[in-house]
N, C-alpha and C positions, 0 to 999 in steps of 0.2 A: 117373226120366227118363233115367238114365245109359244105358240100352239104346238110346236114341234119339240119343245123342251121336255125332258124327263120330269116327272113330278118332283124329283129331288132338287132340280135347278129352278129356283123361284124367280131369279132375274139374272141377267148378264149385260154388262155395259162394257164396251171397249173404247179406250181413249188412245188416240194415235199420238206418238211422240216422235222426235227426230231419231230415226233408226230403230225405234222400239215401239212396243204397244203395252198398254196396261189393261188388264181385265179385272173387273170387279164383279163378283158373283155372290148371290145370296143362296146358300145351300141348306136344304133340310136333310140333315144326316139321318134322321129317323126313316126317311123314305129312300135313302141311298142304297141300302142293302148291300153292304160290302161283303163279297164272298171271295176275296183274294186269298191266295196261298201265302202271300208275303206277310211275314210276322209283324212288321212295322204297321202295315195297313190294318191288319186284324186288331192289333192292340189299340190303334187310333180309333177304329170303329167301336171297339168295346168301351172306350173312355168318353166318346162324344155322343151327344144326342141333341136334338133340337135344331133350331135355325141359326146359322152363323154366317158372317161376312168373310169372304176369301178374296184377297187381292194377289194378283200375280203380274209381274212385270218382266219383260224379256224381249228377245229378238225373234223375228220371223223370217229367217233366211229361206228364199225360194230360188232354186236353180233347176233349169231343165224340167220344169213342171212338177218338181217335188219340193215339199216344204215341211217344216215342223216348228213348233214353238220351243225356243231355248230359254228356259226359265232362269232368271238371274236373281230375282228377289221375290219373297212371298210373305204375306201377313195373314194371320187368322185372328179376326176380331181386333185388328190393330196391333197385334203382337207378332213380331218376326218369328218365322218357323224355318227349320232346316229345309233347303230346297229339295232334297231327296224325298222328304215326306210329302211335300206339296205336289211334286211330280206324280207320285202314286195316286193322290187324291184326284188330280186333273185327269189322269188316265182312267180312273174308275168312273168319274162323271162323264167323260167322253164316250165310254163304252155303253153307258145307259141311254144315250141319245138315239134318235131315229133319223138317219141310219147311224149305227155305232161307229165311232172313230177314236183314234188315239192322237191327240194333238202334239204329244211329246215325240212320237215316232215319225220319221220321215214317211210321207205318203203322197200319192198323186193329188194335185190341187184340183178343185172343182172348176168347171167352165174352161178347161184347157189353159189355165193360167200358167205362164212360163216364168214370170219374174214379178216381184213386188218391191217397190221402193217406198218406205214409210217416212212420212214427214209430219210435223205437228199439224193436226187437223185435216190432213189429206194424204192420199197415197196414190202412187202411179202404178198401174197394173198393165202388164204386157201379156197378150195372148199369143 
């Protein structure tokens, strides 16, 4: 999937946990080109440059074919950040992908997935 990443997303690793997942991304903020009208996101973009590690942990509820990532914890270069700020960053990164998407907002799942049950090192998927 790496070939489909936006140039701003250098790598993405997903680790499954019991009822949750953790994503670790390496993001190049110089290539992210944040053009949000949200003041927090613009301030964050103004202050940041270069390549940084972003960790996000949360739940992935899926019901009736719709799902979204519910962020519970986030770190930026190993330092905890407010969840609201990281949600905005995740949304911006998602919109830069091909095809664009927002992992924070509920949306239709790919491959007609109706339900997901996350476990440590595996998941059960129902179509």
